[in-house]
Structures are given as C-alpha cells and as structure tokens.
C-alpha positions in Angstrom: -41.7 44.5 5.1 -40.8 44.7 1.3 -41.2 41.7 -1.3 -39.8 42.0 -4.5 -41.8 42.8 -7.1 -41.2 39.9 -9.2 -43.2 38.1 -6.2 -46.5 40.3 -6.5 -48.3 37.4 -9.3 -47.7 34.9 -6.2 -48.7 36.8 -3.5 -51.5 38.2 -5.0 -52.7 34.5 -5.8 -52.4 33.4 -1.8 -53.8 36.8 -0.7 -56.8 36.7 -3.0 -57.3 32.7 -2.4 -57.2 33.4 1.4 -59.7 35.8 1.5 -62.0 33.9 -1.3 -61.4 30.9 1.1 -62.1 32.3 3.9 -65.6 34.3 2.8 -66.9 31.2 1.2 -66.2 29.0 3.3 -68.1 30.5 5.9 -70.8 31.3 4.2 -71.3 28.1 3.2 -70.4 26.6 6.6 -73.4 28.8 7.9 -75.7 28.3 5.0 -75.5 24.8 5.4 -75.1 23.9 9.1 -75.8 27.3 10.6 -73.9 29.1 13.6 -73.1 27.0 16.1 -70.7 26.1 19.3 -68.1 24.7 17.0 -68.6 26.7 14.3 -65.0 28.4 14.4 -63.0 25.6 14.6 -64.9 23.9 12.0 -64.5 27.0 9.4 -61.0 27.2 10.2 -60.6 23.4 9.4 -62.5 24.1 6.3 -60.1 27.4 5.2 -57.0 25.1 5.9 -58.4 22.0 4.1 -59.8 23.9 1.0 -56.6 26.6 0.5 -54.3 24.6 -0.9 -56.7 24.0 -3.4 -57.5 27.8 -4.1 -54.2 29.3 -4.1 -52.7 27.0 -7.5 -55.8 27.5 -9.0 -55.5 31.4 -8.4 -52.0 31.2 -9.7 -53.0 29.4 -12.5 -56.3 31.1 -14.1 -55.6 34.9 -12.7 -53.2 35.2 -15.7 -55.5 33.7 -17.9 -58.7 36.0 -17.0 -56.3 38.8 -17.1 -56.0 38.1 -21.0 -59.7 37.5 -20.9 -60.6 40.8 -19.9 -57.7 42.3 -21.7 -59.5 41.1 -24.9 -62.8 41.7 -23.6 -62.4 45.4 -22.8 -61.0 48.8 -24.8 
C-alpha cells in the first residue's frame, strides 16, 4: 500500500496520536485502577474516546512545534 506524499502530515498525525493515546491511556488506567479482569476492554474504550481529541490536536500542534524547534536549533 502506497499513500501519496501529500497525505504525509495527516498520516503522521494519525499514527502519532494513535500510538500516544494507546500508551498514555494504558499507563493512566494501570496506575489509577491497576490491572484487572476488565482492563483490556476499558483500555480499548479509553483509546476510542480519546483518539478523536488527540488526532486533531496533533494535526494542529505538530506544525507549530516543528517551527519552534526549527527556531531553537541551529
């Protein structure tokens, strides 16, 4: 599967936000409630409810962060 390069920023945002949501939601759930029998289902629900917030946030914020990093580095 080859996605056209013009979609690279959207694909980057989708993948980064999905990875971050999975990791952070698992960490928060494990530290707040521990591992229990319903952990996996609760984790998936958490991912599905937070990703729609994370994806547009990363899409909007990533270019701004790249500019700041560009100005702060040589």
